[in-house]
C-alpha positions as a Markdown table, in Angstrom:
| # | Residue | x | y | z |
|---|---|---|---|---|
| 1 | Met | -0.9 | -25.4 | 9.6 |
| 2 | Ser | -3.8 | -27.9 | 9.5 |
| 3 | Asp | -4.6 | -27.1 | 13.2 |
| 4 | Ile | -4.8 | -23.4 | 12.4 |
| 5 | Thr | -7.0 | -24.1 | 9.4 |
| 6 | Glu | -9.3 | -26.2 | 11.5 |
| 7 | Gln | -9.6 | -23.5 | 14.1 |
| 8 | Ile | -10.4 | -20.9 | 11.4 |
| 9 | Glu | -13.2 | -23.1 | 10.0 |
| 10 | Ser | -14.6 | -23.8 | 13.5 |
| 11 | Ile | -14.7 | -20.0 | 14.4 |
| 12 | Glu | -16.2 | -19.1 | 11.0 |
| 13 | Lys | -18.9 | -21.7 | 11.6 |
| 14 | Glu | -19.7 | -20.4 | 15.1 |
| 15 | Ile | -19.9 | -16.8 | 13.8 |
| 16 | Arg | -22.4 | -17.9 | 11.1 |
| 17 | Lys | -24.7 | -19.7 | 13.5 |
| 18 | Thr | -24.6 | -17.0 | 16.2 |
| 19 | Pro | -27.4 | -14.4 | 15.8 |
| 20 | Tyr | -26.1 | -10.8 | 16.1 |
| 21 | His | -27.7 | -8.5 | 18.7 |
| 22 | Lys | -26.6 | -6.5 | 21.7 |
| 23 | Ala | -26.2 | -9.5 | 24.0 |
| 24 | Thr | -23.9 | -11.3 | 21.5 |
| 25 | Glu | -22.1 | -8.3 | 20.1 |
| 26 | His | -19.0 | -8.6 | 22.3 |
| 27 | His | -18.8 | -12.4 | 21.9 |
| 28 | Ile | -18.9 | -12.1 | 18.1 |
| 29 | Gly | -16.4 | -9.2 | 18.2 |
| 30 | Arg | -14.0 | -11.4 | 20.1 |
| 31 | Leu | -14.5 | -14.3 | 17.7 |
| 32 | Arg | -13.8 | -12.1 | 14.8 |
| 33 | Ala | -10.7 | -10.8 | 16.5 |
| 34 | Arg | -9.5 | -14.4 | 17.1 |
| 35 | Leu | -10.2 | -15.2 | 13.5 |
| 36 | Ser | -8.1 | -12.3 | 12.4 |
| 37 | Lys | -5.2 | -13.4 | 14.6 |
| 38 | Leu | -5.4 | -17.0 | 13.3 |
| 39 | Lys | -5.5 | -15.8 | 9.6 |
| 40 | Gly | -2.4 | -13.7 | 10.4 |
| 41 | Gln | -0.6 | -16.7 | 11.8 |
| 42 | Glu | -1.6 | -18.8 | 8.8 |
| 43 | Met | -0.2 | -16.2 | 6.4 |
| 44 | Glu | 3.0 | -15.9 | 8.4 |
| 45 | Ala | 3.5 | -19.7 | 8.5 |
| 46 | Ser | 2.8 | -20.1 | 4.8 |
| 47 | Ser | 5.2 | -17.3 | 3.8 |
| 48 | Lys | 8.0 | -18.8 | 5.9 |
| 49 | Lys | 7.3 | -22.1 | 4.3 |
| 50 | Gly | 6.7 | -21.0 | 0.7 |
| 51 | Gly | 8.9 | -17.9 | 0.0 |
| 52 | Gly | 10.5 | -19.7 | -2.9 |
| 53 | Leu | 13.3 | -18.8 | -5.2 |
| 54 | Gly | 12.6 | -15.7 | -7.3 |
| 55 | Tyr | 10.3 | -14.1 | -4.8 |
| 56 | Ser | 12.8 | -12.4 | -2.6 |
| 57 | Val | 13.3 | -9.1 | -4.5 |
| 58 | Lys | 15.6 | -6.4 | -3.1 |
| 59 | Lys | 13.9 | -3.0 | -3.0 |
| 60 | Gln | 15.8 | -0.4 | -5.1 |
| 61 | Gly | 15.2 | 3.1 | -6.2 |
| 62 | Asp | 12.9 | 5.7 | -4.6 |
| 63 | Ala | 9.9 | 3.4 | -4.4 |
| 64 | Thr | 8.6 | 0.0 | -5.4 |
| 65 | Val | 5.4 | -0.5 | -7.5 |
| 66 | Val | 3.9 | -4.0 | -8.0 |
| 67 | Leu | 1.8 | -4.9 | -11.1 |
| 68 | Val | -1.1 | -7.1 | -10.0 |
| 69 | Gly | -3.8 | -8.9 | -12.0 |
| 70 | Phe | -5.1 | -12.2 | -13.2 |
| 71 | Pro | -2.9 | -14.1 | -15.7 |
| 72 | Ser | -2.6 | -12.7 | -19.2 |
| 73 | Val | -3.9 | -9.1 | -18.6 |
| 74 | Gly | -0.8 | -7.5 | -20.0 |
| 75 | Lys | 1.4 | -6.9 | -16.9 |
| 76 | Ser | 4.6 | -8.0 | -18.7 |
| 77 | Thr | 3.9 | -5.7 | -21.7 |
| 78 | Leu | 3.2 | -2.8 | -19.4 |
| 79 | Leu | 6.4 | -3.4 | -17.4 |
| 80 | Asn | 8.5 | -3.5 | -20.6 |
| 81 | Lys | 7.0 | -0.3 | -21.9 |
| 82 | Leu | 7.5 | 1.6 | -18.6 |
| 83 | Thr | 10.9 | 0.3 | -17.7 |
| 84 | Asn | 14.1 | -1.2 | -19.0 |
| 85 | Ala | 13.0 | -4.7 | -18.1 |
| 86 | Lys | 12.6 | -7.5 | -20.7 |
| 87 | Ser | 9.8 | -9.7 | -19.3 |
| 88 | Lys | 8.8 | -12.6 | -21.4 |
| 89 | Ile | 5.5 | -12.1 | -23.2 |
| 90 | Ala | 3.2 | -14.8 | -24.6 |
| 91 | Pro | -0.5 | -15.0 | -25.2 |
| 92 | Tyr | -1.1 | -17.7 | -22.6 |
| 93 | Ala | -1.5 | -17.8 | -18.8 |
| 94 | Phe | 1.4 | -18.2 | -16.3 |
| 95 | Thr | 4.1 | -16.8 | -18.6 |
| 96 | Thr | 5.6 | -15.0 | -15.6 |
| 97 | Val | 6.8 | -17.6 | -13.1 |
| 98 | Thr | 9.1 | -15.4 | -11.0 |
| 99 | Val | 9.2 | -11.8 | -10.1 |
| 100 | Ile | 10.6 | -9.6 | -12.9 |
| 101 | Pro | 12.0 | -6.2 | -11.8 |
| 102 | Gly | 12.4 | -3.1 | -13.9 |
| 103 | Met | 13.3 | 0.5 | -13.2 |
| 104 | Met | 11.2 | 3.4 | -14.4 |
| 105 | Glu | 12.9 | 6.8 | -14.5 |
| 106 | Tyr | 10.4 | 9.7 | -14.3 |
| 107 | Arg | 10.9 | 13.3 | -13.2 |
| 108 | Asp | 14.4 | 12.4 | -11.7 |
| 109 | Ala | 12.9 | 9.6 | -9.7 |
| 110 | Lys | 13.9 | 6.0 | -10.0 |
| 111 | Ile | 10.9 | 3.8 | -9.4 |
| 112 | Gln | 11.2 | 0.0 | -9.2 |
| 113 | Ile | 8.3 | -1.8 | -10.9 |
| 114 | Leu | 7.8 | -5.5 | -10.3 |
| 115 | Asp | 5.9 | -7.9 | -12.5 |
| 116 | Val | 4.6 | -10.8 | -10.4 |
| 117 | Pro | 2.8 | -14.0 | -11.5 |
| 118 | Gly | -0.9 | -13.5 | -12.2 |
| 119 | Leu | -3.2 | -14.0 | -9.2 |
| 120 | Ile | -5.9 | -16.7 | -9.4 |
| 121 | Glu | -8.9 | -17.5 | -7.3 |
| 122 | Gly | -7.8 | -18.9 | -3.9 |
| 123 | Ala | -4.4 | -17.2 | -4.1 |
| 124 | Glu | -4.5 | -16.4 | -0.4 |
| 125 | Glu | -4.8 | -20.1 | 0.3 |
| 126 | Gly | -1.7 | -20.8 | -1.7 |
| 127 | Lys | -3.1 | -21.6 | -5.1 |
| 128 | Gly | -0.9 | -20.6 | -8.1 |
| 129 | Arg | 1.9 | -19.6 | -5.7 |
| 130 | Gly | -0.4 | -17.0 | -4.5 |
| 131 | Arg | 1.1 | -16.7 | -1.0 |
| 132 | Glu | 4.5 | -15.9 | -2.4 |
| 133 | Val | 3.0 | -13.3 | -4.7 |
| 134 | Ile | 1.1 | -11.7 | -1.8 |
| 135 | Ser | 4.3 | -11.5 | 0.3 |
| 136 | Val | 5.8 | -9.4 | -2.5 |
| 137 | Ile | 2.7 | -7.2 | -2.7 |
| 138 | Arg | 2.7 | -6.6 | 1.0 |
| 139 | Asn | 6.2 | -5.0 | 0.8 |
| 140 | Ser | 5.3 | -2.5 | -2.0 |
| 141 | Asp | 4.8 | 1.2 | -1.8 |
| 142 | Leu | 2.1 | 1.2 | -4.5 |
| 143 | Leu | -0.1 | -1.3 | -6.4 |
| 144 | Val | -1.2 | -1.1 | -10.0 |
| 145 | Ile | -4.1 | -3.6 | -10.5 |
| 146 | Leu | -4.8 | -4.4 | -14.1 |
| 147 | Cys | -7.7 | -6.1 | -15.8 |
| 148 | Asp | -8.8 | -6.7 | -19.4 |
| 149 | Val | -11.4 | -4.5 | -20.9 |
| 150 | Gly | -14.9 | -6.0 | -20.3 |
| 151 | Lys | -13.7 | -7.8 | -17.1 |
| 152 | Val | -13.9 | -5.0 | -14.6 |
| 153 | Ser | -15.4 | -7.4 | -12.1 |
| 154 | Ser | -11.9 | -8.8 | -11.6 |
| 155 | Phe | -11.0 | -5.6 | -9.6 |
| 156 | Glu | -13.5 | -6.7 | -6.9 |
| 157 | Ser | -12.2 | -10.3 | -6.9 |
| 158 | Ile | -8.6 | -9.2 | -6.6 |
| 159 | Ser | -9.4 | -6.6 | -4.0 |
| 160 | Asn | -11.2 | -9.1 | -1.9 |
| 161 | Thr | -8.3 | -11.6 | -2.1 |
| 162 | Leu | -5.9 | -8.9 | -0.9 |
| 163 | Glu | -8.3 | -7.7 | 1.8 |
| 164 | Arg | -8.5 | -11.3 | 3.2 |
| 165 | Ser | -4.7 | -11.3 | 3.3 |
| 166 | Gly | -4.6 | -8.2 | 5.5 |
| 167 | Ile | -3.8 | -5.7 | 2.7 |
| 168 | Arg | -5.9 | -2.6 | 2.7 |
| 169 | Leu | -6.3 | -0.7 | -0.6 |
| 170 | Asn | -6.6 | 3.0 | -0.7 |
| 171 | Lys | -7.4 | 3.2 | 3.0 |
| 172 | Arg | -5.6 | 4.8 | 5.9 |
| 173 | Pro | -4.9 | 3.2 | 9.3 |
| 174 | Pro | -7.7 | 3.7 | 11.9 |
| 175 | Lys | -7.3 | 6.8 | 14.0 |
| 176 | Ile | -6.8 | 4.9 | 17.3 |
| 177 | Thr | -4.1 | 5.2 | 19.9 |
| 178 | Ile | -3.5 | 2.2 | 22.1 |
| 179 | Glu | -1.3 | 3.0 | 25.1 |
| 180 | Lys | -0.5 | -0.2 | 27.1 |
| 181 | Lys | -0.3 | 0.0 | 30.9 |
| 182 | Leu | 0.8 | -2.3 | 33.7 |
| 183 | Lys | -2.6 | -2.1 | 35.4 |
| 184 | Gly | -6.0 | -0.3 | 35.5 |
| 185 | Gly | -7.8 | -2.4 | 32.9 |
| 186 | Ile | -9.1 | -1.0 | 29.6 |
| 187 | Asn | -10.2 | 2.6 | 29.5 |
| 188 | Thr | -11.8 | 3.9 | 26.3 |
| 189 | Ile | -12.2 | 7.5 | 25.1 |
| 190 | Ser | -14.0 | 8.1 | 21.8 |
| 191 | Ser | -14.7 | 11.3 | 20.0 |
| 192 | Tyr | -17.7 | 9.6 | 18.2 |
| 193 | Lys | -20.6 | 7.4 | 19.3 |
| 194 | Gln | -19.6 | 3.9 | 18.2 |
| 195 | Ala | -22.0 | 1.2 | 17.0 |
| 196 | Phe | -20.4 | -1.2 | 19.5 |
| 197 | Ser | -20.0 | -1.2 | 23.3 |
| 198 | Asp | -17.0 | -0.6 | 25.5 |
| 199 | Glu | -17.3 | -4.3 | 26.5 |
| 200 | Thr | -16.8 | -5.3 | 22.9 |
| 201 | Ile | -13.6 | -3.2 | 22.8 |
| 202 | Lys | -12.4 | -4.9 | 26.0 |
| 203 | Gln | -13.1 | -8.4 | 24.7 |
| 204 | Ile | -11.2 | -7.6 | 21.4 |
| 205 | Ala | -8.3 | -6.1 | 23.4 |
| 206 | Lys | -8.3 | -9.2 | 25.6 |
| 207 | Glu | -8.1 | -11.4 | 22.6 |
| 208 | Phe | -5.0 | -9.6 | 21.5 |
| 209 | Arg | -3.6 | -10.1 | 25.0 |
| 210 | Ile | -3.9 | -6.5 | 26.0 |
| 211 | Pro | -5.5 | -6.5 | 29.5 |
| 212 | Asn | -4.5 | -2.9 | 30.5 |
| 213 | Ala | -4.5 | 0.1 | 28.1 |
| 214 | Asp | -5.8 | 3.6 | 27.4 |
| 215 | Ile | -7.6 | 3.5 | 24.1 |
| 216 | Thr | -8.4 | 6.7 | 22.3 |
| 217 | Ile | -10.6 | 6.6 | 19.2 |
| 218 | Arg | -10.8 | 9.6 | 16.9 |
| 219 | Glu | -13.2 | 8.3 | 14.2 |
| 220 | Lys | -16.4 | 6.4 | 13.8 |
| 221 | Leu | -15.4 | 2.7 | 13.3 |
| 222 | Ser | -16.8 | -0.6 | 12.1 |
| 223 | Ile | -15.9 | -3.7 | 14.0 |
| 224 | Asp | -13.5 | -4.7 | 11.2 |
| 225 | Arg | -11.6 | -1.3 | 11.4 |
| 226 | Leu | -11.5 | -1.8 | 15.2 |
| 227 | Ile | -9.9 | -5.2 | 14.8 |
| 228 | Asp | -7.5 | -3.8 | 12.2 |
| 229 | Ala | -6.2 | -1.3 | 14.8 |
| 230 | Phe | -5.2 | -4.2 | 17.1 |
| 231 | Ser | -3.8 | -6.4 | 14.3 |
| 232 | Thr | 0.0 | -6.2 | 13.6 |
| 233 | Asn | -0.2 | -7.7 | 10.1 |
| 234 | Arg | -2.2 | -5.0 | 8.3 |
| 235 | Val | -0.6 | -3.0 | 5.6 |
| 236 | Tyr | -2.2 | 0.1 | 3.9 |
| 237 | Ile | -1.2 | 0.5 | 0.2 |
| 238 | Pro | -2.3 | 3.2 | -2.3 |
| 239 | Thr | -3.6 | 1.5 | -5.4 |
| 240 | Ile | -4.3 | 2.5 | -9.0 |
| 241 | Phe | -6.9 | 0.5 | -11.0 |
| 242 | Val | -6.1 | 0.1 | -14.7 |
| 243 | Ile | -8.2 | -1.3 | -17.6 |
| 244 | Asn | -5.9 | -2.6 | -20.4 |
| 245 | Lys | -6.3 | -3.4 | -24.1 |
| 246 | Ile | -8.8 | -0.6 | -24.9 |
| 247 | Asp | -7.4 | -0.6 | -28.4 |
| 248 | Thr | -9.0 | -4.0 | -29.1 |
| 249 | Lys | -12.2 | -4.4 | -31.0 |
| 250 | Lys | -13.9 | -5.7 | -27.8 |
| 251 | Gly | -12.6 | -2.7 | -26.0 |
| 252 | Gln | -14.0 | -0.2 | -28.5 |
| 253 | Glu | -17.4 | -1.9 | -28.6 |
| 254 | Ser | -18.0 | -2.6 | -24.9 |
| 255 | Phe | -16.1 | 0.1 | -22.9 |
| 256 | Asp | -17.9 | 3.2 | -21.6 |
| 257 | Glu | -15.4 | 5.6 | -20.0 |
| 258 | Ser | -18.2 | 7.6 | -18.3 |
| 259 | Ile | -19.0 | 4.6 | -16.1 |
| 260 | His | -15.4 | 4.2 | -15.0 |
| 261 | Arg | -14.2 | 7.8 | -14.4 |
| 262 | Asn | -11.9 | 6.8 | -11.5 |
| 263 | Ile | -10.2 | 4.1 | -13.4 |
| 264 | Leu | -7.3 | 4.6 | -15.9 |
| 265 | Thr | -7.8 | 3.1 | -19.3 |
| 266 | Ile | -4.7 | 2.2 | -21.4 |
| 267 | Ser | -3.3 | 0.0 | -24.1 |
| 268 | Ala | 0.1 | -1.1 | -23.1 |
| 269 | Glu | 0.6 | -2.7 | -26.5 |
| 270 | Lys | -0.3 | 0.4 | -28.5 |
| 271 | Asp | 1.3 | 3.0 | -26.0 |
| 272 | Ile | -2.1 | 4.6 | -25.3 |
| 273 | Asn | -2.3 | 6.7 | -22.1 |
| 274 | Leu | 1.1 | 5.5 | -20.8 |
| 275 | Val | 2.0 | 9.1 | -20.0 |
| 276 | Lys | -1.1 | 9.2 | -17.8 |
| 277 | Ile | -0.1 | 6.1 | -15.9 |
| 278 | Arg | 3.4 | 7.4 | -15.3 |
| 279 | Glu | 1.9 | 10.7 | -13.9 |
| 280 | Glu | -0.6 | 8.8 | -11.7 |
| 281 | Ile | 2.2 | 6.7 | -10.3 |
| 282 | Trp | 4.1 | 9.8 | -9.4 |
| 283 | Lys | 1.0 | 11.4 | -7.9 |
| 284 | Gln | 0.0 | 8.4 | -5.8 |
| 285 | Leu | 3.5 | 8.0 | -4.4 |
| 286 | Lys | 3.2 | 11.7 | -3.3 |
| 287 | Phe | 6.6 | 12.4 | -4.8 |
| 288 | Thr | 8.1 | 15.9 | -5.0 |
| 289 | Arg | 11.5 | 17.2 | -6.1 |
| 290 | Val | 13.8 | 19.3 | -4.0 |
| 291 | Tyr | 17.1 | 20.7 | -5.5 |
| 292 | Leu | 20.2 | 20.8 | -3.3 |
| 293 | Val | 22.4 | 23.9 | -3.6 |
| 294 | Lys | 26.0 | 23.5 | -2.4 |
| 295 | Arg | 27.9 | 26.2 | -0.6 |
| 296 | Asp | 29.2 | 28.9 | -3.0 |
| 297 | Glu | 27.0 | 27.5 | -5.8 |
| 298 | Lys | 24.2 | 29.3 | -7.6 |
| 299 | Pro | 20.7 | 27.9 | -7.2 |
| 300 | Ser | 19.9 | 25.4 | -10.0 |
| 301 | Asn | 18.1 | 22.2 | -10.8 |
| 302 | Asn | 21.3 | 20.2 | -11.1 |
| 303 | Ser | 21.0 | 18.1 | -7.9 |
| 304 | Pro | 17.5 | 16.8 | -7.4 |
| 305 | Ile | 16.5 | 14.7 | -4.4 |
| 306 | Ile | 13.1 | 12.9 | -4.3 |
| 307 | Met | 11.0 | 13.5 | -1.2 |
| 308 | Arg | 7.3 | 13.1 | -0.3 |
| 309 | Val | 4.6 | 15.7 | 0.0 |
| 310 | Gly | 4.4 | 16.7 | 3.7 |
| 311 | Asp | 8.1 | 16.1 | 4.3 |
| 312 | Lys | 10.1 | 18.9 | 6.0 |
| 313 | Leu | 13.6 | 20.2 | 5.3 |
| 314 | Ser | 14.8 | 18.2 | 8.3 |
| 315 | Asp | 13.7 | 15.1 | 6.5 |
| 316 | Val | 15.7 | 16.2 | 3.4 |
| 317 | Ala | 18.8 | 16.7 | 5.6 |
| 318 | Lys | 18.3 | 13.2 | 7.2 |
| 319 | Asn | 17.9 | 11.7 | 3.8 |
| 320 | Ile | 21.3 | 13.1 | 2.8 |
| 321 | Gly | 22.8 | 11.4 | 5.9 |
| 322 | Glu | 22.7 | 11.4 | 9.7 |
| 323 | Glu | 26.2 | 13.0 | 9.9 |
| 324 | Phe | 25.1 | 15.8 | 7.5 |
| 325 | Tyr | 21.9 | 16.4 | 9.5 |
| 326 | Glu | 23.7 | 16.7 | 12.9 |
| 327 | Gly | 23.9 | 20.3 | 14.0 |
| 328 | Lys | 21.8 | 21.7 | 11.2 |
| 329 | Thr | 19.1 | 24.1 | 12.2 |
| 330 | Arg | 18.5 | 26.5 | 9.3 |
| 331 | Ala | 18.4 | 26.5 | 5.5 |
| 332 | Lys | 18.2 | 29.0 | 2.7 |
| 333 | Ile | 15.6 | 28.4 | 0.0 |
| 334 | Trp | 14.9 | 29.7 | -3.5 |
| 335 | Gly | 12.1 | 29.1 | -6.0 |
| 336 | Thr | 8.9 | 27.5 | -4.9 |
| 337 | Gly | 8.0 | 28.2 | -1.3 |
| 338 | Ala | 10.4 | 31.1 | -0.9 |
| 339 | Lys | 9.0 | 34.6 | -0.2 |
| 340 | Phe | 12.2 | 36.0 | -1.6 |
| 341 | Ser | 15.4 | 34.5 | -3.1 |
| 342 | Gly | 17.7 | 33.1 | -0.4 |
| 343 | Gln | 15.1 | 33.3 | 2.4 |
| 344 | Glu | 16.4 | 31.7 | 5.6 |
| 345 | Val | 14.0 | 29.3 | 7.2 |
| 346 | Ser | 13.9 | 26.7 | 9.9 |
| 347 | Leu | 14.1 | 23.0 | 9.2 |
| 348 | Ser | 10.5 | 22.6 | 10.1 |
| 349 | Thr | 9.6 | 24.2 | 6.8 |
| 350 | Lys | 7.7 | 21.8 | 4.5 |
| 351 | Val | 9.2 | 21.0 | 1.1 |
| 352 | Ala | 7.5 | 22.0 | -2.2 |
| 353 | Glu | 8.0 | 20.9 | -5.8 |
| 354 | Gly | 10.9 | 22.8 | -7.3 |
| 355 | Met | 12.2 | 24.2 | -4.0 |
| 356 | Gln | 16.0 | 24.9 | -4.1 |
| 357 | Val | 17.7 | 24.5 | -0.7 |
| 358 | Arg | 21.1 | 25.1 | 0.9 |
| 359 | Phe | 21.6 | 24.0 | 4.5 |
| 360 | Val | 23.5 | 26.5 | 6.6 |
């Protein structure tokens, strides 16, 4: 580990002292790619070393949401209000020393919510059991990042910590296709004029031990996004930012909602806007309900199954089971999405909230 740390420090120093211009662009690009690889190795090594008792949580339900924030921002209170969990609550830091799971039931979905220890500065370096916490975060379907009213700057601090750990918040993966070949070198096709040269792409590919590939780029990229496309340890997680304790005197005096229109404001203690946060969790998970109709049964809302926006009826059938899906080609639908009751459609039909379906 110390050897990797020394290499990281050496490369960071070289990047700082190297002036950036056209002649050095590909060299700096390769250094940043190497830095990204080493940080990934460092994270991997530390997670194997430190994934202590209480941090390995089995995923249950239709999705897993992790509550993230500095110590004492109200994560445990929020968990207890949203779920059946009984997380210990106290007005001092580090009350939560393990991962506490709870299950939120909302619109027929079962959503696992995890309360993890509060992140502190340097968490990605292992401070405050930060690496174990980050390993749990990386496996989530959605993050809810909390801060106290008047401390909105902590959003940026936490986001930067997670960003350095290879976690991308509210971003999508780069639109790049990398097709490895046995020979022929690196061939690049881009739909947009990039700010870096083909030589830079080749040097970064070489750093990731890809000597031969066809690389197709379908968006305008930064160097960081280009490196992300080659990195195997990047995760992309939708995130909700929440300001808690708006019921307090400090909150009432200092908080201006017009400045933070894209941030949810709540009081977990006083049950303020908890309906909104449940709805936003559902929305960000892109959940939708489909109701299964058995043979010789009238259409009803008795048998819900949770799917995602954009899923097809074939995905619904596979969700039921591979044996059930085998041989299925058509379905009848009622309600949302149907032109008429009992319309027969192909399994390529996309699901819609409230759709009732019988496979034929």
